[in-house]
N, C-alpha and C positions, 0 to 999 in steps of 0.2 A: 728679389723684387717684392715689396710688400703688397698685399691685397687691399684694395680700397674697401671702406665700409659698405658701399653700395654693392660691390661685387660679392662681398661676403653674405649680404642679405639676399641677393639673387640665388646664391648657392643654397641658402637655407630654404627659400621658397621652392626650389626645384627638388628638394629632398622628398623621396617617396616614403611615407611612414608605414606603408604596407597594411593599411586598414581597409577592410571590405565588409559589407553587410553579411552577417551570418546568423541564422536562426538557432534558437536553443541556448543562447548564451546567458539569458536572464530568465528568471522565473516569471510566470504570468503572461508569457507571450500568447498563449492560446486564449486567455481571458481577454487580453487586449484586442486580439483579432475578432473575438465574438462581440465585443462592445462596438468596434468599428463597423462590423457587419450589421449589427442591430441599428446603429445610427443611420447607416446607408439605407436600410429597409424603411425606417421611419421617414426619412426624407423623401424616398420614392413614393410612399403612401401619401405624404403631404402634397407632393407635386401632382398626384392624380386628383386630389381634392381641389387644388388650386386650378388645375386645368378644367375640371368640371364647372367650377364657379365662373371662371373666365368665359367659357363657352356659353354658359347661361346668360351672362351679362351681355355678351356679343349678340346673341339671338334676341334678347329682350330689347336692346338698344336698336337693333335693325328693324324689328317689328313695330316699335313705338315711335320711330323717327328720332330717337335720342342719339344724335351723332357723337356726342361726347362719351356716352355709355358704350356705344358700338366701338369707338376707337380704344377705349380702356379695355374692353373685352378682347379685342384683337391683340393689344399689347400684352395683356395677361396670358393669353394663349401662347404667344410667341416666347415669352419669358419662361413659361412652364415647360414648353417643348425644349428650350435650351437647357433648362435645369435638368430635365430628364436625360437629355443627351450627355450632359456633364457627369451626372451621377452614374449612369450606366457605363460610361467610358473611363471613369476615374482610375480604376485599377490598370487599364491598358495605358493610359496617359502617363501615370507614374512609372510603370514598367518601361515605357519607351524612353522617357527622359532619364531614368536611372541608367538604362543601358547606354544611352548616348553619353551621359556623364562619365561612365566608367571607361569610355574610349579616349578621354582627354588625358594626355600625358605631358 
């Protein structure tokens, strides 16, 4: 009985190539890790600055009666807090979804 082209394609998609992440396979991995760590630190420092400015705008808007400035300060503080959460949790989020993806068969 001949195999239909669709069934043959499904068999190809189900084939496990046996590839998994492994450190040390390429040169420069430590340099790349250092670059990414430095970018993450730079971003965290920038978020601290953005949070400080947002809180100052929020306080200034509140004390001067500038409702638009107050709302923008609140929005900036919320976005800064979310960015700090994302930057701090980035490694854990990637590890979680990578582990979840490795369970798919």
